[in-house]
C-alpha positions in Angstrom: -0.1 0.0 0.1 3.1 2.6 1.0 4.0 1.6 -2.5 1.0 2.8 -3.7 1.1 6.4 -2.3 4.3 7.0 -3.4 3.9 6.0 -6.9 1.0 8.7 -7.0 2.7 11.0 -5.3 5.0 11.0 -8.0 3.1 10.8 -10.9 1.0 13.4 -13.2 -2.1 14.0 -11.2 -5.2 12.3 -12.8 -7.5 15.7 -13.2 -4.7 16.5 -15.2 -4.3 13.9 -17.2 -8.0 13.7 -17.8 -8.1 17.0 -19.3 -5.3 16.8 -21.3 -6.7 13.7 -22.5 -9.8 15.6 -22.9 -8.0 18.2 -25.2 -6.2 15.8 -26.9 -9.0 14.0 -28.8 -12.5 15.4 -27.4 -14.5 12.9 -29.4 -13.0 9.6 -28.3 -13.8 7.4 -25.1 -10.7 6.4 -23.3 -10.9 3.2 -21.2 -9.8 3.5 -17.7 -7.0 1.1 -17.9 -5.4 3.1 -21.3 -5.6 6.0 -19.2 -3.4 4.1 -16.5 -1.0 3.3 -18.9 -1.1 6.8 -20.4 -0.3 8.0 -16.8 2.5 5.6 -16.1 3.9 6.4 -19.7 3.9 10.3 -18.7 5.0 9.8 -15.5 7.8 7.4 -16.8 8.9 10.0 -19.6 9.2 13.0 -17.0 11.4 10.8 -15.0 13.6 9.9 -17.8 13.5 13.2 -19.0 14.5 14.7 -15.9 17.4 12.2 -15.1 19.0 13.2 -18.5 18.6 16.4 -17.6 20.3 16.2 -14.1 23.2 14.1 -15.6 23.8 17.3 -18.3 23.5 19.8 -15.5 26.0 17.8 -13.3 28.5 17.6 -16.0 28.4 21.2 -16.0 28.9 21.7 -12.7 25.9 23.4 -11.9 23.4 22.9 -9.1 20.3 24.1 -10.7 18.5 22.2 -13.6 17.7 24.9 -16.1 15.3 24.9 -19.3 18.9 24.4 -21.3 19.6 21.2 -19.5 15.8 19.9 -20.1 16.3 21.1 -23.6 20.0 19.3 -24.3 18.0 16.4 -22.5 15.7 15.6 -25.2 18.2 16.1 -27.8 20.4 13.8 -25.9 17.9 11.1 -25.7 16.4 11.0 -29.3 13.1 13.3 -28.6 15.1 16.4 -30.4 11.7 16.7 -32.7 9.8 18.0 -29.3 12.5 20.8 -28.3 10.7 23.6 -30.6 7.3 22.6 -28.6 8.9 22.7 -25.6 10.5 25.6 -26.4 7.6 27.6 -27.3 5.7 26.1 -23.8 8.9 27.5 -22.3 8.2 31.4 -23.9 4.9 31.4 -23.2 5.3 30.2 -19.1 8.2 32.7 -19.3 5.2 35.6 -20.5 2.6 34.5 -18.1 5.1 34.7 -15.6 6.7 38.1 -16.4 2.9 39.3 -16.4 1.6 37.9 -13.1 5.1 39.8 -11.2 4.4 42.9 -12.8 0.8 42.6 -11.2 -1.1 45.0 -13.2 -2.9 42.3 -15.9 -6.1 44.2 -15.3 -4.8 47.8 -16.2 -3.2 46.1 -19.4 -6.5 45.1 -20.3 -8.0 48.2 -20.1 -6.1 49.6 -23.4 -5.5 52.7 -21.5 -1.9 54.2 -21.0 -0.5 54.1 -17.6 -0.4 58.3 -18.0 -3.8 58.7 -19.1 -5.0 56.6 -15.7 -3.2 58.5 -13.5 -4.2 62.0 -15.4 -7.9 60.6 -14.6 -7.3 59.6 -11.1 -6.5 63.2 -10.6 -9.4 65.3 -12.0 -11.3 62.6 -9.5 -9.4 63.7 -6.6 -9.9 67.4 -7.9 -13.2 66.9 -8.4 -13.6 65.1 -4.8 -11.9 68.2 -3.4 -13.9 70.5 -4.9 -17.2 68.6 -3.9 -15.8 68.1 -0.2 -15.3 72.0 -0.4 -18.3 72.8 -0.9 -20.4 70.7 1.0 -18.1 72.2 4.0 -19.5 75.7 2.2 -23.0 74.5 2.2 -22.5 73.5 6.0 -20.9 77.0 7.4 -24.4 78.5 5.6 -26.9 76.6 7.1 -24.9 76.7 10.6 -24.7 80.6 10.4 -28.6 80.5 9.3 -29.2 78.5 12.3 -27.4 81.0 14.7 -29.1 84.2 13.0 -32.1 82.1 14.0 -31.3 81.6 17.4 -30.6 85.4 18.1 -33.5 87.5 20.0 -35.1 90.3 18.2 -34.6 93.3 20.1 -36.8 96.1 19.1 -35.0 100.1 18.0 -36.3 102.9 20.0 -38.0 101.1 22.8 -41.5 100.4 23.0 -43.5 100.1 19.9 -46.2 101.9 19.5 -48.2 105.2 17.8 -45.2 107.4 16.8 -45.7 111.2 17.4 -46.8 111.7 14.0 -49.3 109.2 13.9 -51.1 111.0 17.5 -50.7 114.7 15.7 -52.7 113.0 12.5 -55.4 112.0 15.1 -55.6 115.5 16.7 -56.3 117.0 13.4 -59.5 114.5 13.1 -61.2 116.3 16.0 -60.8 119.7 15.3 
């Protein structure tokens, strides 16, 4: 039982293998024992190429297997016909890794230059500052109105009553 578990850890995940089979031959049914055979062949091929790449790496007195070591291993093992496909996959993987490192894939997908995005951002900041200043001005004016309404109204000139001119007019009516 322990050997089976070790074999599973050293092989391609079955879900990945099934996905590859569906992509390569979408309209063909593959029996389970055929899938198992393909899985074993893939695993053995990976072991073979990685062992050869490791040997090449060691002969060059390097400590890390590089893509060049893997490509040389393909040649050495008689799989040189796969070098072009492997090189293309390597280019694609490097492009994806570079995009991931930049972390700006969303910005790239917008199709708007970074300078334009910065200009738009500055406009939005300025607009927000202007709206905030306007809001604060309105609040200040409302506060001033409330303060004016709360002040007591005082009469100018004492008590309100008939003026002296009104009294004179009244006298004239009685004559």
